[in-house]
All heavy atoms as an XYZ file, in Angstrom:
854
protein
N     -39.276    -46.877     12.108
C     -39.639    -45.503     12.423
C     -40.277    -45.452     13.811
O     -41.095    -46.268     14.170
C     -40.613    -44.979     11.372
C     -41.012    -43.549     11.617
S     -41.820    -42.803     10.200
C     -43.506    -43.136     10.548
N     -39.890    -44.483     14.603
C     -40.422    -44.315     15.947
C     -41.822    -43.720     15.883
O     -42.083    -42.796     15.119
C     -39.502    -43.392     16.765
O     -38.191    -43.927     16.748
C     -39.979    -43.279     18.183
N     -42.708    -44.230     16.697
C     -44.083    -43.763     16.734
C     -44.171    -42.502     17.594
O     -43.996    -42.553     18.809
C     -44.971    -44.873     17.287
C     -46.438    -44.513     17.246
O     -46.815    -43.348     17.269
N     -47.276    -45.519     17.205
N     -44.453    -41.363     16.982
C     -44.521    -40.085     17.704
C     -45.580    -40.098     18.798
O     -45.381    -39.534     19.875
C     -44.773    -38.946     16.720
C     -44.846    -37.587     17.381
C     -44.579    -36.468     16.409
N     -44.844    -35.160     16.976
C     -44.061    -34.537     17.851
N     -42.972    -35.103     18.282
N     -44.386    -33.331     18.307
N     -46.701    -40.735     18.545
C     -47.757    -40.808     19.563
C     -47.238    -41.548     20.788
O     -47.456    -41.112     21.923
C     -49.034    -41.448     18.995
C     -49.645    -40.525     17.939
C     -50.042    -41.739     20.100
C     -50.813    -41.112     17.188
N     -46.542    -42.647     20.592
C     -45.985    -43.399     21.720
C     -44.991    -42.542     22.495
O     -44.977    -42.560     23.739
C     -45.333    -44.684     21.239
N     -44.150    -41.805     21.806
C     -43.177    -40.932     22.483
C     -43.876    -39.857     23.309
O     -43.487    -39.587     24.450
C     -42.236    -40.294     21.459
C     -41.264    -41.225     20.752
C     -40.510    -40.464     19.654
C     -40.284    -41.837     21.743
N     -44.914    -39.256     22.753
C     -45.665    -38.238     23.483
C     -46.403    -38.847     24.672
O     -46.438    -38.260     25.765
C     -46.643    -37.528     22.548
C     -46.003    -36.628     21.492
C     -47.024    -36.257     20.423
C     -45.393    -35.394     22.127
N     -46.985    -40.029     24.476
C     -47.675    -40.699     25.579
C     -46.701    -41.069     26.687
O     -47.006    -40.902     27.873
C     -48.409    -41.942     25.081
C     -49.662    -41.598     24.313
O     -50.148    -40.473     24.358
N     -50.181    -42.567     23.582
N     -45.529    -41.579     26.319
C     -44.531    -41.940     27.332
C     -44.085    -40.715     28.120
O     -43.975    -40.763     29.350
C     -43.315    -42.610     26.691
C     -43.591    -44.029     26.227
O     -44.601    -44.624     26.649
O     -42.771    -44.546     25.439
N     -43.841    -39.607     27.436
C     -43.416    -38.386     28.123
C     -44.502    -37.905     29.086
O     -44.210    -37.540     30.234
C     -43.073    -37.304     27.107
N     -45.742    -37.920     28.653
C     -46.856    -37.508     29.518
C     -47.000    -38.451     30.707
O     -47.112    -38.022     31.860
C     -48.148    -37.441     28.701
C     -49.391    -37.264     29.524
C     -49.491    -36.249     30.456
C     -50.461    -38.123     29.360
C     -50.641    -36.091     31.218
C     -51.614    -37.970     30.109
C     -51.710    -36.957     31.043
N     -46.976    -39.740     30.431
C     -47.187    -40.734     31.487
C     -46.075    -40.694     32.536
O     -46.309    -40.909     33.716
C     -47.261    -42.120     30.836
C     -47.548    -43.252     31.766
C     -47.692    -44.544     30.988
N     -46.666    -44.738     29.984
C     -45.434    -45.156     30.260
N     -45.059    -45.408     31.479
N     -44.551    -45.325     29.282
N     -44.872    -40.408     32.124
C     -43.744    -40.389     33.068
C     -43.699    -39.124     33.916
O     -43.145    -39.134     35.003
C     -42.441    -40.546     32.303
C     -42.272    -41.937     31.733
C     -40.965    -42.095     30.984
N     -40.880    -43.428     30.428
C     -40.480    -43.691     29.195
N     -40.106    -42.709     28.385
N     -40.436    -44.933     28.759
N     -44.271    -38.031     33.398
C     -44.185    -36.754     34.107
C     -45.542    -36.203     34.539
O     -45.597    -35.313     35.384
C     -43.526    -35.691     33.211
O     -44.374    -35.447     32.077
C     -42.139    -36.134     32.756
N     -46.618    -36.685     33.916
C     -47.974    -36.167     34.107
C     -48.050    -34.680     33.757
O     -48.898    -33.950     34.257
C     -48.488    -36.425     35.524
C     -48.490    -37.888     35.891
C     -47.826    -38.330     37.023
C     -49.124    -38.823     35.100
C     -47.819    -39.664     37.366
C     -49.120    -40.169     35.425
C     -48.461    -40.591     36.568
N     -47.161    -34.248     32.888
C     -47.127    -32.863     32.441
C     -47.627    -32.796     31.000
O     -47.280    -33.648     30.187
C     -45.690    -32.342     32.522
O     -45.608    -31.035     32.034
N     -48.435    -31.796     30.702
C     -48.931    -31.624     29.344
C     -50.262    -32.297     29.094
O     -50.664    -32.485     27.947
N     -50.965    -32.647     30.155
C     -52.269    -33.285     30.016
C     -52.994    -33.269     31.339
O     -52.644    -32.528     32.252
N     -54.008    -34.111     31.445
C     -54.792    -34.225     32.677
C     -54.763    -35.664     33.149
O     -54.777    -36.589     32.342
C     -56.246    -33.801     32.434
C     -56.387    -32.352     32.049
C     -57.838    -31.983     31.860
C     -57.938    -30.528     31.445
N     -59.291    -30.026     31.500
N     -54.755    -35.845     34.461
C     -54.815    -37.171     35.063
C     -56.116    -37.251     35.849
O     -56.394    -36.395     36.694
C     -53.608    -37.436     35.989
C     -53.744    -38.789     36.667
C     -52.305    -37.353     35.194
N     -56.903    -38.265     35.553
C     -58.188    -38.479     36.203
C     -58.164    -39.823     36.920
O     -57.471    -40.748     36.498
C     -59.317    -38.485     35.169
C     -59.306    -37.315     34.201
S     -59.531    -35.735     34.979
C     -61.251    -35.816     35.382
N     -58.938    -39.914     38.009
C     -59.102    -41.173     38.742
C     -60.588    -41.445     38.863
O     -61.375    -40.528     39.100
C     -58.511    -41.066     40.142
C     -57.042    -40.883     40.187
S     -56.489    -40.806     41.913
C     -54.770    -40.414     41.645
N     -60.943    -42.699     38.719
C     -62.330    -43.073     38.925
C     -62.644    -42.983     40.419
O     -61.746    -42.887     41.258
C     -62.593    -44.500     38.431
O     -61.717    -45.384     39.130
C     -62.391    -44.609     36.921
N     -63.911    -43.034     40.754
C     -64.308    -42.915     42.161
C     -63.728    -44.053     43.000
O     -63.337    -43.837     44.152
C     -65.833    -42.866     42.294
O     -66.422    -44.032     41.743
N     -63.627    -45.246     42.427
C     -63.065    -46.374     43.170
C     -61.605    -46.162     43.529
O     -61.167    -46.505     44.625
N     -60.836    -45.593     42.626
C     -59.437    -45.289     42.909
C     -59.356    -44.139     43.898
O     -58.582    -44.172     44.857
C     -58.663    -44.961     41.612
C     -57.252    -44.478     41.925
C     -58.621    -46.167     40.696
N     -60.167    -43.116     43.693
C     -60.124    -41.941     44.558
C     -60.445    -42.269     46.015
O     -59.967    -41.596     46.924
C     -61.068    -40.856     44.033
C     -60.805    -39.525     44.674
O     -59.654    -39.080     44.753
N     -61.855    -38.884     45.140
N     -61.232    -43.313     46.241
C     -61.606    -43.705     47.609
C     -60.491    -44.463     48.333
O     -60.557    -44.648     49.537
C     -62.872    -44.563     47.577
C     -64.103    -43.786     47.157
C     -65.311    -44.666     46.899
O     -65.220    -45.906     47.074
O     -66.351    -44.109     46.502
N     -59.455    -44.874     47.602
C     -58.346    -45.609     48.218
C     -57.487    -44.662     49.059
O     -57.484    -43.448     48.828
C     -57.498    -46.275     47.139
C     -58.202    -47.345     46.316
C     -57.339    -47.751     45.119
C     -58.532    -48.554     47.178
N     -56.738    -45.204     50.016
C     -55.846    -44.352     50.808
C     -54.843    -43.622     49.921
O     -54.439    -44.125     48.869
C     -55.128    -45.348     51.733
C     -56.023    -46.548     51.781
C     -56.710    -46.608     50.446
N     -54.449    -42.431     50.352
C     -53.526    -41.613     49.569
C     -52.244    -42.354     49.213
O     -51.722    -42.202     48.112
C     -53.177    -40.316     50.311
C     -54.339    -39.333     50.333
O     -55.286    -39.494     49.543
O     -54.272    -38.389     51.147
N     -51.721    -43.161     50.138
C     -50.469    -43.881     49.860
C     -50.655    -44.897     48.740
O     -49.731    -45.128     47.953
C     -49.916    -44.542     51.120
S     -51.014    -45.761     51.870
N     -51.839    -45.486     48.614
C     -52.116    -46.439     47.531
C     -52.255    -45.691     46.210
O     -51.717    -46.108     45.186
C     -53.369    -47.288     47.834
C     -53.724    -48.185     46.650
C     -53.160    -48.119     49.096
N     -52.959    -44.565     46.229
C     -53.090    -43.758     45.004
C     -51.720    -43.297     44.522
O     -51.424    -43.345     43.329
C     -54.000    -42.555     45.247
C     -55.458    -42.912     45.435
C     -56.333    -41.694     45.510
C     -56.270    -41.075     46.879
N     -57.303    -40.042     47.106
N     -50.885    -42.868     45.448
C     -49.544    -42.410     45.068
C     -48.744    -43.543     44.439
O     -48.090    -43.353     43.407
C     -48.815    -41.850     46.291
N     -48.799    -44.723     45.033
C     -48.049    -45.855     44.473
C     -48.630    -46.274     43.126
O     -47.892    -46.663     42.223
C     -48.040    -47.037     45.437
C     -47.297    -48.254     44.923
C     -45.830    -47.998     44.546
O     -45.190    -47.109     45.136
O     -45.327    -48.710     43.651
N     -49.935    -46.179     42.959
C     -50.549    -46.509     41.664
C     -50.039    -45.554     40.584
O     -49.734    -45.988     39.465
C     -52.067    -46.449     41.764
N     -49.905    -44.282     40.907
C     -49.374    -43.320     39.929
C     -47.911    -43.602     39.618
O     -47.482    -43.452     38.468
C     -49.566    -41.892     40.432
C     -51.022    -41.425     40.456
C     -51.141    -40.082     41.170
C     -51.607    -41.354     39.056
N     -47.147    -44.052     40.600
C     -45.756    -44.461     40.343
C     -45.737    -45.655     39.390
O     -44.924    -45.702     38.459
C     -45.026    -44.790     41.666
C     -43.698    -45.478     41.412
C     -44.819    -43.521     42.485
N     -46.643    -46.596     39.595
C     -46.731    -47.765     38.708
C     -47.043    -47.341     37.270
O     -46.477    -47.877     36.320
C     -47.806    -48.740     39.210
C     -47.493    -49.394     40.524
C     -46.426    -50.448     40.402
O     -46.357    -51.165     39.416
N     -45.584    -50.541     41.419
N     -47.945    -46.377     37.115
C     -48.274    -45.872     35.772
C     -47.041    -45.230     35.149
O     -46.693    -45.501     33.996
C     -49.444    -44.861     35.838
C     -49.632    -44.165     34.495
C     -50.730    -45.549     36.256
N     -46.382    -44.364     35.903
C     -45.223    -43.638     35.378
C     -44.101    -44.583     34.966
O     -43.398    -44.325     33.983
C     -44.714    -42.647     36.421
N     -43.938    -45.672     35.677
C     -42.841    -46.614     35.414
C     -43.230    -47.770     34.512
O     -42.398    -48.632     34.209
C     -42.294    -47.162     36.733
C     -41.612    -46.095     37.552
O     -41.047    -45.152     37.018
N     -41.674    -46.237     38.867
N     -44.469    -47.810     34.050
C     -44.945    -48.940     33.247
C     -44.131    -49.081     31.966
O     -43.892    -48.098     31.264
C     -46.423    -48.769     32.899
C     -47.040    -49.972     32.272
C     -47.537    -50.996     33.053
C     -47.098    -50.106     30.896
C     -48.100    -52.127     32.472
C     -47.660    -51.228     30.305
C     -48.156    -52.236     31.100
N     -43.695    -50.303     31.696
C     -42.896    -50.553     30.481
C     -43.224    -51.898     29.840
O     -42.521    -52.329     28.940
C     -41.408    -50.485     30.815
N     -44.267    -52.553     30.281
C     -44.587    -53.901     29.816
C     -45.551    -53.884     28.638
O     -46.594    -54.535     28.649
C     -45.152    -54.717     30.985
C     -44.123    -54.931     32.076
C     -44.735    -54.949     33.470
O     -45.934    -55.232     33.593
O     -43.998    -54.652     34.418
N     -45.199    -53.137     27.613
C     -46.045    -53.067     26.426
C     -45.804    -54.297     25.555
O     -44.666    -54.672     25.302
C     -45.749    -51.789     25.638
C     -46.076    -50.551     26.405
C     -45.074    -49.788     26.973
C     -47.393    -50.148     26.570
C     -45.366    -48.641     27.693
C     -47.701    -49.005     27.291
C     -46.681    -48.250     27.846
N     -46.910    -54.906     25.140
C     -46.850    -56.079     24.273
C     -47.843    -55.887     23.129
O     -48.654    -54.947     23.145
C     -47.228    -57.359     25.037
O     -48.621    -57.287     25.396
C     -46.379    -57.550     26.294
N     -47.799    -56.788     22.171
C     -48.764    -56.721     21.073
C     -50.190    -56.904     21.585
O     -51.140    -56.371     21.019
C     -48.439    -57.790     20.020
C     -49.089    -57.500     18.693
C     -48.507    -58.341     17.583
O     -47.280    -58.244     17.352
O     -49.286    -59.084     16.962
N     -50.347    -57.639     22.691
C     -51.683    -57.860     23.251
C     -52.273    -56.605     23.882
O     -53.462    -56.348     23.750
C     -51.657    -58.984     24.288
C     -51.472    -60.332     23.651
O     -51.807    -60.541     22.487
N     -50.913    -61.266     24.392
N     -51.452    -55.838     24.617
C     -52.000    -54.665     25.295
C     -51.691    -53.357     24.561
O     -52.143    -52.296     24.978
C     -51.530    -54.587     26.753
C     -50.049    -54.292     26.907
O     -49.350    -53.916     25.976
N     -49.549    -54.496     28.113
N     -50.910    -53.421     23.474
C     -50.512    -52.219     22.738
C     -50.431    -52.517     21.236
O     -49.390    -52.345     20.609
C     -49.166    -51.725     23.275
C     -48.790    -50.349     22.784
O     -49.701    -49.552     22.477
O     -47.583    -50.071     22.696
N     -51.544    -52.963     20.627
C     -51.490    -53.421     19.233
C     -51.124    -52.324     18.231
O     -50.625    -52.622     17.152
C     -52.904    -53.946     18.969
C     -53.765    -53.260     19.969
C     -52.895    -53.049     21.178
N     -51.337    -51.046     18.577
C     -51.033    -49.954     17.656
C     -49.728    -49.242     18.015
O     -49.406    -48.213     17.434
C     -52.188    -48.951     17.606
C     -53.475    -49.603     17.167
C     -54.485    -49.868     18.078
C     -53.669    -49.999     15.850
C     -55.658    -50.490     17.689
C     -54.838    -50.620     15.445
C     -55.830    -50.863     16.368
O     -56.983    -51.484     15.983
N     -49.012    -49.780     18.994
C     -47.724    -49.230     19.426
C     -47.839    -47.755     19.798
O     -47.015    -46.930     19.412
C     -46.658    -49.446     18.341
C     -45.244    -49.161     18.856
O     -44.977    -49.399     20.044
O     -44.424    -48.682     18.059
N     -48.877    -47.429     20.576
C     -49.088    -46.051     21.007
C     -48.817    -45.857     22.500
O     -48.887    -44.734     22.988
C     -50.498    -45.578     20.655
C     -50.699    -45.444     19.153
C     -52.060    -44.893     18.776
O     -52.965    -44.827     19.643
O     -52.230    -44.526     17.606
N     -48.570    -46.940     23.220
C     -48.299    -46.872     24.666
C     -49.399    -46.090     25.388
O     -49.124    -45.217     26.207
C     -46.928    -46.251     24.931
C     -45.791    -47.084     24.442
N     -44.502    -46.830     24.772
C     -45.757    -48.171     23.634
C     -43.696    -47.708     24.202
N     -44.459    -48.535     23.499
N     -50.651    -46.450     25.082
C     -51.785    -45.718     25.643
C     -52.635    -46.522     26.624
O     -53.670    -46.041     27.091
C     -52.673    -45.176     24.519
C     -53.268    -46.277     23.656
O     -52.928    -47.462     23.837
O     -54.076    -45.943     22.766
N     -52.185    -47.722     26.993
C     -52.937    -48.564     27.931
C     -51.966    -49.440     28.699
O     -50.956    -49.887     28.161
C     -53.939    -49.455     27.186
C     -54.615    -50.449     28.092
C     -55.726    -50.082     28.829
C     -54.112    -51.724     28.238
C     -56.331    -50.991     29.694
C     -54.714    -52.643     29.096
C     -55.829    -52.268     29.821
N     -52.308    -49.691     29.953
C     -51.537    -50.637     30.748
C     -52.358    -51.132     31.920
O     -53.407    -50.576     32.255
N     -51.872    -52.194     32.539
C     -52.523    -52.739     33.720
C     -51.461    -53.263     34.668
O     -50.353    -53.614     34.260
C     -53.507    -53.844     33.333
O     -52.824    -54.919     32.719
N     -51.807    -53.288     35.946
C     -50.889    -53.785     36.962
C     -51.696    -54.159     38.204
O     -52.852    -53.754     38.350
C     -49.817    -52.734     37.312
C     -50.373    -51.423     37.784
C     -50.608    -51.191     39.135
C     -50.678    -50.419     36.874
C     -51.135    -49.981     39.568
C     -51.193    -49.206     37.295
C     -51.416    -48.991     38.650
N     -51.076    -54.939     39.058
C     -51.685    -55.340     40.324
C     -51.013    -54.583     41.457
O     -49.784    -54.397     41.468
C     -51.523    -56.845     40.543
C     -52.286    -57.653     39.508
O     -53.451    -57.315     39.226
O     -51.708    -58.613     38.970
N     -51.839    -54.153     42.422
C     -51.348    -53.425     43.586
C     -52.335    -53.645     44.729
O     -53.550    -53.536     44.512
C     -51.237    -51.932     43.241
C     -50.772    -50.986     44.333
C     -49.319    -51.286     44.725
C     -50.896    -49.534     43.869
N     -51.826    -53.938     45.890
C     -52.612    -54.189     47.106
C     -53.826    -55.092     46.842
O     -54.924    -54.824     47.305
C     -53.032    -52.883     47.829
C     -51.827    -52.131     48.365
C     -53.885    -51.975     46.951
N     -53.602    -56.165     46.102
C     -54.655    -57.135     45.850
C     -55.715    -56.687     44.861
O     -56.771    -57.318     44.762
N     -55.440    -55.627     44.142
C     -56.398    -55.125     43.157
C     -55.722    -55.003     41.801
O     -54.539    -54.744     41.702
C     -56.924    -53.753     43.576
C     -57.775    -53.779     44.815
C     -58.166    -52.357     45.190
N     -59.070    -52.327     46.302
C     -58.699    -52.266     47.571
N     -57.415    -52.250     47.882
N     -59.583    -52.228     48.543
N     -56.528    -55.125     40.751
C     -56.049    -54.936     39.384
C     -56.414    -53.515     38.964
O     -57.569    -53.088     39.128
C     -56.720    -55.952     38.457
C     -56.202    -55.937     37.060
C     -55.041    -56.877     36.977
N     -54.591    -57.010     35.610
C     -53.320    -57.166     35.300
N     -52.415    -57.236     36.239
N     -52.963    -57.299     34.059
N     -55.438    -52.788     38.451
C     -55.630    -51.424     37.974
C     -55.454    -51.391     36.463
O     -54.625    -52.106     35.915
C     -54.587    -50.476     38.588
C     -54.793    -50.177     40.041
C     -54.447    -51.107     41.019
C     -55.304    -48.956     40.442
C     -54.617    -50.821     42.358
C     -55.474    -48.662     41.781
C     -55.133    -49.605     42.742
N     -56.211    -50.516     35.800
C     -56.034    -50.196     34.396
C     -55.747    -48.702     34.295
O     -56.258    -47.906     35.091
C     -57.306    -50.447     33.570
C     -57.709    -51.877     33.391
C     -59.034    -52.171     33.090
C     -56.817    -52.924     33.504
C     -59.447    -53.481     32.898
C     -57.207    -54.235     33.318
C     -58.527    -54.519     33.022
N     -54.952    -48.323     33.304
C     -54.822    -46.909     32.947
C     -54.932    -46.802     31.435
O     -54.593    -47.721     30.710
C     -53.515    -46.293     33.474
C     -52.267    -46.926     32.946
C     -51.538    -47.919     33.536
C     -51.599    -46.630     31.722
N     -50.466    -48.262     32.753
C     -50.468    -47.480     31.637
C     -51.828    -45.723     30.687
C     -49.589    -47.450     30.554
C     -50.958    -45.695     29.610
C     -49.849    -46.560     29.566
N     -55.458    -45.667     30.981
C     -55.705    -45.456     29.546
C     -55.512    -43.991     29.229
O     -55.937    -43.137     29.997
C     -57.146    -45.877     29.223
C     -57.618    -45.561     27.827
C     -57.079    -46.524     26.819
C     -57.662    -46.320     25.437
N     -56.801    -45.579     24.538
N     -54.847    -43.706     28.113
C     -54.694    -42.338     27.640
C     -55.628    -42.138     26.453
O     -55.618    -42.921     25.507
C     -53.240    -42.032     27.216
C     -52.300    -42.152     28.416
C     -53.144    -40.641     26.592
C     -50.825    -42.024     28.065
N     -56.426    -41.079     26.531
C     -57.304    -40.687     25.429
C     -56.864    -39.321     24.922
O     -56.192    -38.560     25.629
C     -58.763    -40.637     25.895
C     -59.277    -42.031     26.223
O     -59.295    -42.885     25.312
O     -59.636    -42.278     27.387
N     -57.279    -39.004     23.696
C     -56.833    -37.789     23.009
C     -58.024    -36.886     22.703
O     -58.954    -37.305     22.028
C     -56.134    -38.143     21.689
C     -55.185    -39.314     21.813
C     -55.515    -40.551     21.265
C     -53.987    -39.190     22.493
C     -54.660    -41.626     21.380
C     -53.111    -40.266     22.608
C     -53.461    -41.484     22.052
O     -52.602    -42.541     22.180
N     -57.961    -35.654     23.196
C     -59.033    -34.691     22.984
C     -58.471    -33.422     22.356
O     -57.264    -33.177     22.397
C     -59.704    -34.337     24.318
C     -60.417    -35.508     24.932
C     -59.779    -36.322     25.859
C     -61.730    -35.819     24.571
C     -60.430    -37.414     26.415
C     -62.379    -36.912     25.121
C     -61.727    -37.705     26.044
O     -62.364    -38.778     26.580
N     -59.370    -32.601     21.824
C     -58.940    -31.281     21.386
C     -58.543    -30.478     22.632
O     -58.761    -30.914     23.759
C     -60.027    -30.585     20.561
C     -61.281    -30.236     21.361
O     -61.292    -30.376     22.597
O     -62.257    -29.804     20.732
N     -57.957    -29.322     22.446
C     -57.438    -28.543     23.580
C     -58.517    -28.111     24.564
O     -58.231    -27.868     25.726
C     -56.664    -27.306     23.079
C     -55.298    -27.647     22.537
C     -54.408    -28.171     23.650
C     -52.959    -28.164     23.240
N     -52.074    -28.508     24.336
N     -59.766    -28.028     24.127
C     -60.865    -27.640     25.022
C     -61.543    -28.847     25.655
O     -62.502    -28.704     26.405
C     -61.870    -26.809     24.253
C     -61.238    -25.515     23.722
C     -62.171    -24.763     22.854
N     -63.003    -23.899     23.696
C     -63.945    -23.120     23.223
N     -64.200    -23.099     21.931
N     -64.634    -22.363     24.022
N     -61.076    -30.034     25.306
C     -61.650    -31.294     25.816
C     -63.132    -31.426     25.483
O     -63.916    -31.960     26.263
C     -61.421    -31.445     27.318
S     -59.701    -31.763     27.730
N     -63.489    -30.961     24.277
C     -64.870    -31.081     23.824
C     -65.046    -32.218     22.827
O     -66.108    -32.822     22.766
C     -65.327    -29.769     23.182
C     -65.420    -28.629     24.169
C     -65.830    -27.320     23.518
O     -65.792    -27.228     22.268
O     -66.175    -26.397     24.254
N     -64.001    -32.473     22.026
C     -64.082    -33.477     20.975
C     -62.788    -34.283     20.951
O     -61.796    -33.896     21.562
C     -64.285    -32.810     19.600
C     -65.471    -31.903     19.549
C     -65.325    -30.528     19.634
C     -66.756    -32.428     19.433
C     -66.428    -29.679     19.596
C     -67.861    -31.586     19.396
C     -67.698    -30.212     19.479
N     -62.801    -35.350     20.199
C     -61.572    -36.105     20.007
C     -60.564    -35.277     19.225
O     -60.935    -34.405     18.437
N     -59.297    -35.534     19.444
C     -58.246    -34.801     18.742
C     -58.201    -35.194     17.274
O     -58.322    -36.376     16.935
C     -56.891    -35.093     19.378
O     -55.849    -34.504     18.624
N     -57.999    -34.209     16.410
C     -57.828    -34.476     14.984
C     -56.482    -35.109     14.687
O     -56.328    -35.807     13.686
C     -57.953    -33.177     14.173
C     -59.362    -32.638     14.163
O     -60.310    -33.429     14.312
O     -59.517    -31.409     14.003
N     -55.488    -34.841     15.554
C     -54.132    -35.314     15.293
C     -53.394    -35.562     16.609
O     -52.695    -34.673     17.111
C     -53.372    -34.293     14.441
C     -51.992    -34.770     14.049
O     -51.622    -35.917     14.389
O     -51.264    -33.994     13.400
N     -53.538    -36.766     17.204
C     -52.879    -37.065     18.472
C     -51.351    -36.964     18.428
O     -50.711    -36.891     19.471
C     -53.311    -38.503     18.780
C     -54.544    -38.712     18.003
C     -54.397    -37.861     16.769
N     -50.768    -36.936     17.242
C     -49.313    -36.796     17.130
C     -48.876    -35.340     17.239
O     -47.678    -35.064     17.308
C     -48.831    -37.384     15.800
N     -49.836    -34.399     17.282
C     -49.522    -32.981     17.384
C     -49.924    -32.459     18.761
O     -51.111    -32.261     19.032
C     -50.253    -32.204     16.287
C     -49.901    -30.729     16.273
O     -49.260    -30.229     17.224
O     -50.276    -30.058     15.299
N     -48.948    -32.225     19.643
C     -49.283    -31.769     21.000
C     -49.924    -30.383     21.030
O     -50.583    -30.033     22.009
C     -47.935    -31.776     21.726
C     -46.903    -31.763     20.673
C     -47.520    -32.396     19.460
N     -49.770    -29.605     19.974
C     -50.414    -28.286     19.915
C     -51.925    -28.401     19.695
O     -52.663    -27.465     19.992
C     -49.786    -27.438     18.799
C     -48.312    -27.151     19.002
C     -48.033    -26.421     20.303
O     -48.775    -25.474     20.634
O     -47.075    -26.815     21.005
N     -52.362    -29.540     19.186
C     -53.783    -29.759     18.907
C     -54.433    -30.746     19.871
O     -55.627    -31.005     19.756
C     -53.963    -30.316     17.490
C     -53.543    -29.388     16.393
C     -53.770    -30.064     15.052
C     -53.390    -29.147     13.901
N     -53.583    -29.811     12.604
N     -53.642    -31.311     20.796
C     -54.127    -32.455     21.569
C     -53.949    -32.258     23.070
O     -52.890    -31.849     23.530
C     -53.370    -33.727     21.152
O     -53.547    -33.919     19.741
C     -53.882    -34.949     21.891
N     -55.017    -32.572     23.801
C     -54.964    -32.669     25.256
C     -55.013    -34.157     25.597
O     -55.966    -34.845     25.242
C     -56.148    -31.949     25.900
C     -56.226    -32.129     27.403
S     -54.875    -31.370     28.317
C     -55.235    -29.644     28.040
N     -53.970    -34.653     26.228
C     -53.938    -36.040     26.660
C     -54.624    -36.143     28.018
O     -54.381    -35.326     28.898
C     -52.492    -36.535     26.745
C     -51.943    -36.800     25.377
C     -50.482    -37.205     25.365
N     -50.200    -37.913     24.129
C     -50.269    -37.357     22.921
N     -50.578    -36.101     22.777
N     -50.023    -38.078     21.842
N     -55.469    -37.159     28.150
C     -56.158    -37.402     29.409
C     -55.905    -38.847     29.799
O     -56.276    -39.769     29.071
C     -57.678    -37.127     29.305
C     -58.366    -37.448     30.618
C     -57.927    -35.677     28.894
N     -55.231    -39.018     30.935
C     -54.948    -40.348     31.452
C     -55.962    -40.649     32.540
O     -56.127    -39.863     33.472
C     -53.532    -40.412     32.017
C     -53.077    -41.796     32.473
C     -51.580    -41.962     32.229
C     -53.381    -42.046     33.940
N     -56.641    -41.773     32.412
C     -57.607    -42.205     33.423
C     -57.071    -43.448     34.111
O     -56.691    -44.417     33.453
C     -58.974    -42.515     32.788
O     -59.423    -41.355     32.073
C     -59.995    -42.895     33.848
N     -57.040    -43.394     35.440
C     -56.629    -44.527     36.266
C     -57.877    -45.103     36.901
O     -58.676    -44.362     37.515
C     -55.634    -44.046     37.340
C     -55.120    -45.082     38.317
C     -54.350    -46.195     37.604
C     -54.246    -44.412     39.371
N     -58.085    -46.405     36.729
C     -59.302    -47.048     37.235
C     -58.991    -48.415     37.806
O     -57.944    -49.015     37.512
C     -60.325    -47.173     36.115
C     -59.944    -48.186     35.045
S     -61.017    -48.161     33.597
C     -60.307    -46.804     32.695
N     -59.890    -48.906     38.619
C     -59.833    -50.296     39.053
C     -60.446    -51.145     37.951
O     -61.435    -50.753     37.331
C     -60.617    -50.486     40.347
C     -60.096    -49.736     41.569
C     -61.083    -49.839     42.715
C     -58.724    -50.274     41.972
N     -59.864    -52.302     37.702
C     -60.393    -53.175     36.656
C     -61.862    -53.500     36.906
O     -62.640    -53.612     35.959
C     -59.548    -54.447     36.563
N     -62.241    -53.615     38.168
C     -63.620    -53.931     38.506
C     -64.588    -52.827     38.083
O     -65.785    -53.076     37.941
C     -63.733    -54.178     40.007
N     -64.083    -51.624     37.863
C     -64.929    -50.516     37.445
C     -65.139    -50.464     35.936
O     -65.963    -49.723     35.449
C     -64.323    -49.179     37.884
C     -64.294    -49.003     39.376
C     -63.628    -47.706     39.765
O     -62.405    -47.563     39.505
O     -64.333    -46.831     40.318
N     -64.346    -51.238     35.198
C     -64.403    -51.200     33.749
C     -65.660    -51.798     33.266
O     -66.439    -52.270     33.083
C     -63.181    -51.881     33.132
C     -63.151    -51.803     31.646
C     -62.885    -50.611     30.988
C     -63.376    -52.924     30.857
C     -62.849    -50.539     29.607
C     -63.339    -52.853     29.484
C     -63.073    -51.668     28.867
O     -63.042    -51.588     27.493
């Protein structure tokens, strides 16, 4: 059976539509061309394994770029972004928030 959460996360991550994309201050301070390439890396990420995706939700990834390690993570909130989502598999009830950070900031 296909995991609906993973499908929704993949669609959001590939288009950045239907949610919010946030960057930590360390990422935001990088040159625009580096930030743009980091977002391309997130959108194209496909290296999901049992180690980085144990629940098969496609909600975390990491990659190296310009000598730095980046992490990205998708979290699930209610539509007002006040609380966690009751049902991340229901896009009508869920706001996806992708955060891009430097590993050193974690």
